[in-house]
C-alpha positions as CSV (number, residue, x, y, z in Angstrom):
1,M,122.1,172.5,126.4
2,D,125.5,173.1,125.1
3,T,127.2,176.3,126.3
4,I,129.9,175.8,123.7
5,P,128.8,174.1,120.4
6,G,130.3,170.6,120.1
7,L,131.6,170.4,123.7
8,T,129.4,167.4,124.5
9,K,130.8,165.6,121.5
10,I,134.4,166.4,122.5
11,N,133.7,165.3,126.2
12,S,132.3,162.0,125.0
13,H,135.2,161.5,122.7
14,K,137.6,162.3,125.6
15,R,135.9,159.7,127.8
16,A,136.2,157.1,125.1
17,L,139.9,157.8,124.7
18,V,140.4,157.6,128.4
19,L,138.6,154.2,128.5
20,E,140.6,152.9,125.6
21,S,143.8,154.1,127.3
22,E,142.9,152.2,130.5
23,L,142.1,149.1,128.5
24,N,145.5,149.3,126.8
25,R,147.2,149.7,130.2
26,Q,145.5,146.6,131.5
27,I,146.5,144.6,128.3
28,L,150.1,145.8,128.8
29,R,150.1,144.7,132.5
30,L,148.7,141.3,131.4
31,E,151.3,140.9,128.7
32,F,154.2,141.9,131.0
33,G,152.9,139.5,133.6
34,R,152.9,136.7,131.0
35,I,156.4,137.5,129.9
36,H,157.6,137.6,133.6
37,A,156.0,134.2,134.2
38,Q,157.7,132.7,131.1
39,T,161.0,134.2,132.2
40,E,160.6,132.7,135.7
41,R,159.7,129.3,134.2
42,L,162.8,129.4,132.0
43,K,165.0,130.3,135.0
44,H,163.5,127.4,137.0
45,S,163.8,124.9,134.2
46,Y,167.4,125.8,133.4
47,G,168.5,126.5,136.9
48,W,170.4,123.3,137.0
49,A,172.7,124.6,134.3
50,Q,174.0,127.4,136.6
51,G,175.2,124.8,139.1
52,A,176.6,122.6,136.3
53,W,178.8,125.5,135.1
54,K,180.4,125.8,138.5
55,W,181.7,122.3,138.2
56,A,182.2,122.1,134.4
57,I,184.5,125.0,134.0
58,P,187.2,123.9,136.4
59,I,187.0,120.3,135.0
60,A,187.4,121.7,131.5
61,G,190.4,123.8,132.6
62,F,192.0,120.7,134.2
63,L,191.5,118.6,131.1
64,L,192.9,121.4,128.8
65,A,195.9,121.8,131.1
66,R,196.6,118.1,130.9
67,K,196.4,118.2,127.2
68,F,198.9,121.0,126.8
69,K,201.1,119.5,129.5
70,R,201.8,116.4,127.4
71,R,203.1,118.4,124.5
72,V,205.8,120.3,126.5
73,A,209.1,118.6,126.5
74,S,210.9,118.1,129.8
75,P,213.9,120.4,129.0
76,G,211.4,123.2,128.4
77,K,209.9,122.7,131.9
78,G,213.4,122.7,133.5
79,S,214.4,126.0,131.8
80,L,211.1,127.5,132.9
81,I,211.7,126.5,136.5
82,L,215.3,127.7,136.3
83,G,214.3,131.0,134.8
84,S,211.7,131.5,137.5
85,L,214.1,130.7,140.2
86,G,216.7,133.1,138.8
87,A,214.2,135.9,138.7
88,A,213.0,135.1,142.2
89,W,216.7,135.2,143.4
90,K,217.3,138.6,141.9
91,L,214.1,139.9,143.5
92,F,215.1,138.5,146.9
93,Q,218.6,140.2,146.6
94,A,217.1,143.5,145.7
95,V,214.6,143.4,148.6
96,R,217.4,142.4,151.0
97,A,219.7,145.2,149.8
98,R,216.9,147.7,150.2
99,H,216.2,146.6,153.7
100,S,219.8,146.5,154.9
101,G,220.7,149.9,153.5
102,P,223.7,151.9,154.7
103,P,224.7,151.3,158.4
104,R,223.4,153.9,160.9
105,S,225.7,156.0,163.0
106,R,224.9,156.2,166.8
């Protein structure tokens, strides 16, 4: 006997919705597991590429440096070295002057 008219129908509908929701949760778990397995398979099959990058990048940098090195004329190199030495000398003198400072009175 129904105490409230239509309550049995609502309860059965509620149970059907809960069951459907649980089935959808299981399907989602299964799909996420499948996606995770595919991702792991991809990582495993392309894992060698990560190690290859560790070697390929420095080699590519070396080859590019050699390519650009050939284009620079020797006077350009000399002026770069002289400019760098001049800047280093000015920095050295400034540091030495700062450290020596005015003489102390005893």
